[in-house]
C-alpha positions as CSV (number, residue, x, y, z in Angstrom):
1,M,0.1,6.0,-25.5
2,T,-2.5,6.6,-22.8
3,S,-1.4,8.1,-19.5
4,I,-3.3,7.9,-16.3
5,L,-4.7,11.3,-17.3
6,S,-5.8,10.0,-20.6
7,T,-4.5,12.9,-22.7
8,T,-6.0,11.4,-25.9
9,I,-9.6,12.0,-24.7
10,A,-9.2,15.7,-24.1
11,K,-9.5,16.8,-27.7
12,S,-12.9,15.1,-28.3
13,N,-14.5,15.3,-24.9
14,S,-17.6,17.5,-25.2
15,F,-17.5,18.2,-21.5
16,G,-14.1,19.9,-21.8
17,Y,-12.5,17.4,-19.6
18,L,-9.5,18.9,-17.9
19,T,-9.2,21.5,-20.6
20,R,-7.9,24.0,-18.1
21,L,-4.9,21.7,-17.5
22,C,-4.1,21.2,-21.2
23,K,-1.0,22.6,-22.9
24,A,0.0,22.1,-26.5
25,S,2.9,19.9,-27.2
26,K,5.4,20.3,-30.1
27,N,3.0,18.2,-32.1
28,V,-0.1,20.4,-32.3
29,N,-2.2,17.3,-33.0
30,N,-1.6,16.1,-29.5
31,L,-2.3,17.5,-26.1
32,M,-0.5,16.9,-22.8
33,Q,-1.7,17.4,-19.3
34,V,-0.1,19.5,-16.6
35,A,-0.9,17.5,-13.5
36,F,-0.7,19.8,-10.5
37,M,-2.8,18.5,-7.6
38,R,-5.5,20.8,-6.2
39,T,-7.4,20.7,-2.9
40,L,-11.1,20.1,-3.2
41,K,-11.7,23.8,-2.3
42,F,-10.0,24.9,-5.5
43,K,-10.5,21.9,-7.7
44,I,-12.8,22.4,-10.7
45,E,-15.0,19.3,-11.1
46,T,-16.5,18.1,-14.3
47,P,-19.1,15.4,-15.0
48,K,-17.5,11.9,-15.1
49,P,-18.7,8.4,-15.8
50,D,-19.3,5.9,-13.0
51,P,-16.1,4.3,-11.7
52,Y,-15.3,0.7,-12.6
53,P,-17.1,-1.4,-9.9
54,Y,-14.1,-3.4,-8.8
55,W,-15.8,-4.1,-5.4
56,N,-18.3,-6.4,-7.0
57,K,-17.0,-7.2,-10.5
58,S,-13.9,-9.0,-11.6
59,C,-11.7,-7.5,-14.4
60,L,-11.5,-10.6,-16.4
61,K,-8.4,-10.8,-18.6
62,P,-10.1,-11.8,-21.8
63,S,-12.6,-8.9,-21.5
64,K,-11.9,-5.3,-22.2
65,I,-12.3,-2.8,-19.4
66,I,-15.0,-0.2,-19.7
67,D,-13.6,2.4,-22.1
68,L,-14.8,5.4,-20.1
69,T,-13.1,4.3,-16.9
70,Y,-10.1,6.5,-17.5
71,L,-12.4,9.6,-17.8
72,T,-12.6,9.4,-14.0
73,Y,-8.9,10.3,-13.8
74,D,-7.9,13.8,-13.0
75,E,-5.0,15.8,-11.4
76,N,-5.6,14.2,-8.0
77,T,-5.4,10.6,-9.4
78,K,-2.2,10.0,-7.6
79,L,-0.5,7.5,-5.2
80,I,1.1,9.2,-2.2
81,V,3.1,7.6,0.7
82,V,3.7,9.2,4.1
83,D,6.6,7.8,6.1
84,G,8.6,8.6,9.2
85,P,9.6,7.2,12.6
86,P,7.1,5.8,15.1
87,A,4.7,8.2,16.7
88,V,5.8,11.1,14.5
89,G,2.3,12.0,13.3
90,K,1.9,10.1,10.1
91,S,-1.7,9.0,10.6
92,K,-2.8,12.6,11.3
93,L,-1.1,13.9,8.2
94,C,-2.5,11.1,6.0
95,E,-6.0,12.0,7.3
96,D,-5.5,15.7,6.6
97,L,-4.2,15.1,3.1
98,A,-7.1,12.7,2.3
99,K,-9.6,15.3,3.5
100,E,-8.0,18.2,1.6
101,F,-7.4,16.5,-1.7
102,G,-10.3,14.0,-1.7
103,L,-8.1,10.9,-1.4
104,L,-8.7,7.5,0.1
105,Y,-6.6,6.9,3.2
106,M,-5.4,3.3,3.7
107,P,-4.1,2.8,7.2
108,S,-0.9,0.8,7.8
109,P,-1.5,-2.9,7.9
110,I,-1.5,-4.7,11.3
111,F,-1.2,-8.3,12.3
112,D,-4.8,-8.5,13.4
113,E,-5.7,-8.4,9.8
114,M,-3.6,-11.5,9.1
115,Y,-4.7,-13.5,12.2
116,I,-8.3,-12.6,13.0
117,N,-10.9,-13.8,10.5
118,C,-14.2,-12.1,9.6
119,Y,-16.0,-13.9,12.3
120,G,-13.6,-12.7,15.0
121,Y,-11.6,-15.9,15.5
122,D,-7.9,-15.2,16.2
123,V,-5.5,-18.0,15.0
124,R,-3.1,-16.9,17.8
125,N,-5.5,-18.8,20.1
126,I,-3.8,-22.0,19.1
127,N,-0.3,-20.8,20.1
128,P,-0.4,-22.7,23.4
129,D,-0.8,-25.9,21.4
130,L,2.2,-25.2,19.2
131,P,6.0,-25.4,19.9
132,E,7.3,-21.9,20.4
133,A,9.2,-21.9,17.1
134,W,5.9,-22.6,15.2
135,Q,3.7,-20.0,16.9
136,F,2.0,-17.0,15.2
137,R,4.1,-14.0,16.0
138,D,3.3,-10.3,15.7
139,L,4.6,-6.8,16.5
140,T,4.0,-7.3,20.3
141,N,6.3,-10.4,20.2
142,F,9.0,-8.4,18.4
143,L,8.9,-5.5,20.9
144,K,9.2,-8.0,23.8
145,D,11.9,-10.2,22.3
146,P,13.4,-8.8,19.1
147,S,16.3,-11.3,19.1
148,H,13.9,-14.3,18.8
149,T,14.4,-16.6,15.7
150,G,10.9,-15.8,14.6
151,T,11.6,-12.1,14.1
152,P,12.4,-12.4,10.3
153,R,8.9,-14.0,9.8
154,I,7.3,-11.0,11.5
155,Q,9.1,-8.6,9.1
156,L,8.2,-10.9,6.2
157,G,4.5,-10.6,7.3
158,Y,4.7,-6.8,7.1
159,F,6.4,-7.0,3.7
160,L,3.7,-9.2,2.2
161,M,0.9,-7.1,3.8
162,R,2.3,-3.9,2.4
163,Y,2.9,-5.5,-1.0
164,E,-0.7,-6.5,-1.1
165,Q,-2.0,-3.2,0.2
166,C,-0.2,-1.4,-2.6
167,M,-1.9,-3.6,-5.1
168,N,-5.3,-2.7,-3.6
169,A,-4.4,1.0,-3.7
170,I,-3.6,0.7,-7.4
171,I,-6.8,-1.2,-8.1
172,H,-8.8,1.6,-6.4
173,I,-6.9,4.4,-8.2
174,L,-7.2,2.9,-11.7
175,S,-10.9,1.8,-11.2
176,T,-12.2,5.0,-9.6
177,G,-9.8,7.8,-10.4
178,Q,-9.6,8.7,-6.7
179,G,-6.1,9.0,-5.4
180,V,-4.8,7.1,-2.4
181,V,-2.5,8.0,0.5
182,L,-0.6,5.2,2.3
183,N,0.7,5.2,5.8
184,R,4.1,3.6,5.2
185,S,4.6,1.3,2.2
186,I,6.6,-1.5,0.7
187,F,8.7,1.2,-1.0
188,T,10.2,2.4,2.3
189,D,9.9,-0.8,4.3
190,F,13.6,-1.7,3.8
191,G,14.5,1.0,6.4
192,F,13.2,-1.3,9.1
193,I,15.1,-4.3,7.7
194,Y,18.3,-2.2,7.7
195,A,17.8,-1.1,11.3
196,M,17.0,-4.7,12.4
197,Y,20.1,-6.0,10.7
198,N,22.3,-3.4,12.4
199,S,20.8,-4.4,15.8
200,G,21.5,-8.0,15.1
201,Y,17.8,-9.0,14.9
202,I,18.2,-10.6,11.5
203,Q,21.2,-12.2,9.8
204,E,23.1,-11.1,6.6
205,N,21.6,-13.9,4.5
206,T,18.1,-12.8,5.5
207,L,19.0,-9.2,4.8
208,K,20.0,-10.2,1.2
209,I,16.8,-12.1,0.7
210,F,14.7,-9.1,1.8
211,E,16.7,-6.9,-0.5
212,Q,16.0,-9.2,-3.4
213,L,12.3,-9.4,-2.5
214,R,12.1,-5.6,-2.3
215,N,13.8,-5.2,-5.7
216,E,11.6,-7.8,-7.4
217,A,8.3,-6.8,-5.8
218,T,8.6,-3.1,-6.6
219,K,9.2,-4.0,-10.2
220,Q,5.7,-5.4,-10.3
221,L,4.1,-2.3,-8.9
222,L,3.3,1.2,-10.1
223,M,5.6,3.5,-8.2
224,P,4.2,6.3,-5.9
225,H,4.0,9.7,-7.4
226,L,5.0,11.3,-4.1
227,V,6.7,10.2,-0.9
228,I,6.5,12.5,2.1
229,Y,9.0,11.9,4.9
230,L,8.5,13.4,8.4
231,E,11.8,13.8,10.2
232,A,12.2,13.6,14.0
233,T,15.3,13.1,16.2
234,P,15.5,9.9,18.2
235,E,15.0,11.9,21.4
236,T,11.8,13.4,20.0
237,T,10.6,10.0,18.9
238,L,11.2,8.4,22.3
239,E,9.4,11.2,24.0
240,R,6.4,10.8,21.7
241,I,6.4,7.0,22.2
242,R,6.2,7.7,25.9
243,K,3.3,10.1,25.4
244,R,1.5,7.6,23.2
245,G,1.3,5.3,26.2
246,N,1.7,1.9,24.6
247,S,3.5,-0.1,27.4
248,D,4.9,-2.6,24.8
249,E,6.6,0.2,23.0
250,I,7.7,2.1,26.2
251,N,9.2,-1.0,27.8
252,S,10.8,-2.5,24.6
253,K,14.5,-2.6,24.2
254,V,14.0,-2.2,20.5
255,F,13.4,1.6,20.6
256,T,16.9,2.9,21.3
257,K,18.5,6.0,19.9
258,K,20.7,3.8,17.8
259,Y,17.8,1.8,16.4
260,L,15.8,4.9,15.5
261,S,18.9,6.6,14.0
262,D,19.5,3.4,11.9
263,L,15.8,3.4,10.8
264,D,16.1,7.0,9.7
265,N,19.4,6.4,7.8
266,G,18.0,3.2,6.3
267,V,15.0,5.0,4.8
268,K,17.1,7.8,3.4
269,E,20.1,5.8,2.2
270,K,18.6,2.5,1.2
271,C,15.1,3.6,0.0
272,F,15.4,7.2,-1.2
273,S,18.6,6.5,-3.2
274,W,16.5,4.6,-5.8
275,L,13.0,6.0,-5.1
276,T,14.2,9.5,-6.3
277,E,14.4,8.1,-9.8
278,H,10.7,7.2,-9.8
279,S,9.0,9.5,-7.3
280,E,9.0,13.0,-6.0
281,I,10.2,13.2,-2.4
282,L,9.4,15.8,0.2
283,V,11.1,15.8,3.6
284,Y,9.9,17.9,6.6
285,D,11.3,18.6,10.0
286,W,8.4,17.3,12.2
287,N,10.1,17.6,15.6
288,K,7.6,20.3,16.6
289,G,4.7,18.9,14.6
290,G,5.2,20.7,11.4
291,N,2.7,22.8,9.4
292,V,0.1,20.8,7.3
293,K,-0.7,23.9,5.2
294,D,3.0,24.1,4.1
295,V,2.8,20.5,3.0
296,I,-0.4,21.1,1.1
297,D,1.1,24.2,-0.6
298,D,4.2,22.2,-1.6
299,I,2.1,19.4,-3.0
300,E,0.1,21.9,-5.1
301,N,3.4,23.2,-6.6
302,L,4.8,19.8,-7.6
303,D,4.6,18.8,-11.3
304,L,3.3,15.3,-11.1
305,E,2.6,14.9,-14.8
306,E,2.9,11.5,-16.4
307,S,4.7,11.7,-19.7
308,E,6.5,9.3,-22.1
309,V,9.6,11.5,-22.0
310,K,9.9,11.3,-18.2
311,T,11.4,8.5,-16.2
312,K,9.3,9.4,-13.2
313,F,5.7,8.1,-13.2
314,S,6.4,6.4,-16.6
315,N,4.8,3.2,-15.4
316,W,1.5,5.0,-15.0
317,I,1.3,5.4,-18.8
318,F,-0.6,2.6,-20.6
319,Q,-0.5,1.6,-24.3
320,D,-4.3,1.3,-24.6
321,G,-7.4,0.0,-22.8
322,H,-6.2,-3.6,-23.1
323,H,-3.0,-2.8,-21.4
324,L,-4.9,-1.0,-18.6
325,N,-7.2,-4.0,-18.3
326,D,-4.2,-6.4,-18.0
327,V,-2.7,-4.3,-15.2
328,L,-5.9,-4.3,-13.3
329,Y,-6.4,-8.0,-13.8
330,S,-3.0,-8.8,-12.4
331,Y,-3.6,-6.7,-9.3
332,Q,-7.1,-7.9,-8.7
333,T,-6.2,-11.6,-8.9
334,K,-2.8,-11.2,-7.2
335,W,-2.0,-14.9,-7.8
336,D,0.9,-14.5,-10.3
337,L,2.4,-11.6,-8.3
338,F,2.4,-13.5,-5.0
339,T,3.5,-16.8,-6.6
340,Y,6.5,-14.9,-8.1
341,I,7.5,-13.7,-4.6
342,D,6.9,-17.1,-3.0
343,D,9.2,-18.7,-5.5
344,I,12.0,-16.3,-4.5
345,I,11.6,-17.2,-0.9
346,I,11.5,-20.9,-1.6
347,D,14.3,-20.9,-4.1
348,N,16.6,-19.0,-1.7
349,Y,15.7,-21.1,1.3
350,V,16.2,-19.3,4.6
351,K,14.9,-21.3,7.5
352,E,14.2,-18.2,9.5
353,L,11.5,-17.2,7.0
354,L,9.8,-20.5,6.5
355,L,8.0,-23.0,8.8
356,P,8.8,-26.7,8.2
357,G,6.3,-28.8,6.4
358,E,5.3,-30.6,9.5
359,A,4.4,-27.3,11.2
360,E,2.1,-26.3,8.4
361,E,0.4,-29.7,8.6
362,T,0.0,-29.5,12.3
363,I,-1.4,-26.0,12.2
364,R,-3.9,-27.0,9.5
365,D,-5.1,-30.0,11.4
366,I,-5.8,-27.9,14.5
367,L,-7.6,-25.1,12.5
368,D,-9.7,-27.7,10.6
369,K,-11.4,-28.3,14.0
370,V,-12.4,-24.6,14.2
371,D,-15.8,-23.9,12.6
372,T,-14.8,-20.5,11.2
373,E,-11.5,-21.7,9.9
374,K,-12.5,-25.1,8.4
375,Y,-14.2,-23.6,5.3
376,Q,-13.7,-20.7,3.0
377,Y,-16.0,-17.9,4.0
378,Q,-18.4,-18.2,1.2
379,Y,-18.7,-22.0,1.6
380,N,-19.1,-22.2,5.4
381,P,-22.5,-24.0,6.0
382,K,-22.8,-22.6,9.5
383,Y,-22.2,-19.0,8.7
384,K,-24.1,-17.3,5.8
385,K,-23.1,-13.8,6.6
386,V,-19.8,-12.9,5.0
387,P,-17.9,-9.6,4.7
388,W,-18.4,-7.6,1.5
389,F,-14.9,-8.2,0.2
390,T,-15.4,-12.0,0.1
391,K,-18.9,-12.2,-1.3
392,D,-17.8,-12.7,-4.8
393,K,-15.5,-15.7,-5.0
394,D,-14.0,-14.3,-8.2
395,M,-12.9,-11.2,-6.3
396,V,-9.6,-11.6,-4.5
397,F,-9.1,-8.5,-2.3
398,S,-6.7,-10.3,0.0
399,F,-4.4,-13.1,-0.8
400,Y,-2.6,-13.0,2.5
401,R,-4.9,-11.3,5.1
402,R,-8.1,-12.6,6.6
403,T,-9.6,-9.1,7.3
404,P,-7.8,-6.4,5.4
405,R,-8.6,-2.8,6.4
406,D,-7.5,-1.2,3.1
407,F,-11.0,-0.1,2.3
408,V,-12.2,0.8,5.8
409,N,-12.3,4.5,4.9
410,C,-13.8,3.9,1.5
411,D,-17.3,5.0,0.8
412,L,-17.8,3.9,-2.8
413,F,-21.0,5.8,-3.1
414,K,-19.5,9.1,-2.0
415,L,-16.5,9.6,-4.2
416,P,-15.0,13.2,-4.3
417,Y,-16.9,13.8,-7.5
418,E,-20.5,13.5,-8.6
419,T,-20.7,10.6,-11.1
420,D,-22.7,11.1,-14.2
421,N,-23.1,8.7,-17.1
422,L,-21.5,10.1,-20.2
């Protein structure tokens, strides 16, 4: 069995890879790792091989992933999620943790990623040509009219974007050894669905479909090692929303004390109740901003070791290199994982989540008249310049978004460690 820390390598690694973290198991012929995260200031770095170049090379299923890839894994090779109510300070904490532990910070997805292509064209431009029920809706629409029949499709959009972002996070972790911190995630997304249902914005049949989607989608993903939740009262949250100055948020009837309370209860009751079996959870009172140093100290004292005898983190343990290769392949292509989710939506037909066939045909006919939408990026004869994440047609970084920001903070040539060919 090979965990994400690759315990089988420690005995023969001439560089003494992670020897300071090794402890003898009951079987003296094996070694296990004690995986306590360390800030870069106190982290002892050792020479490592180059990461697997997922940004320009497909992990083809028939092939075998580079054997030395897992030598890039160390005690900070973790998936962390930061969650909490709106305007609580999640982004700042994510940035601080990324800086202190040398993690990649992936910002929360937004609808611009879904609707604006790499040439700057926004498909919402065609909304005036469409019936209201067929128009492209986003967070602004929800805040202005949460009771609209299109609200479930907005939440489905967030669900699919976060589902895909988690895949990209796992690709980066397994290919480079660098940990990732997410601002919200699919694992805690159901809190919003719960709050929306309690406010009457989605119906019970839609709620049940979202619950099924959550259960099935998370089975396909590697679970986060740590979930950090920042608490704030509805009163504090409303005050911070006012200070943030977004008029759509300030004037919205969505953000009431009841909605914010339901959101908090939804995350804790509907998400943490099952997440606690798979992940460590830290909860902080963030009404006065909290202390980042305390969070860092707590993280350093958490045992995040992957082990066959543990339930938590067990899906981060791989049988061998072929198993690891298959996992990377499924996340890199994404096709099977998204098809599985699409089948659930179609088989459990809920009209609030799907546009009719004639709507899709009409939208496609209109977009086919737009130069930057008529062709796939790499095949557009009028535009040769394409973004780096679409240059290789075999690389599928986004199945659902036109311009994902998952790697906006990623400098692939300046990882937290100095690479060295072993």
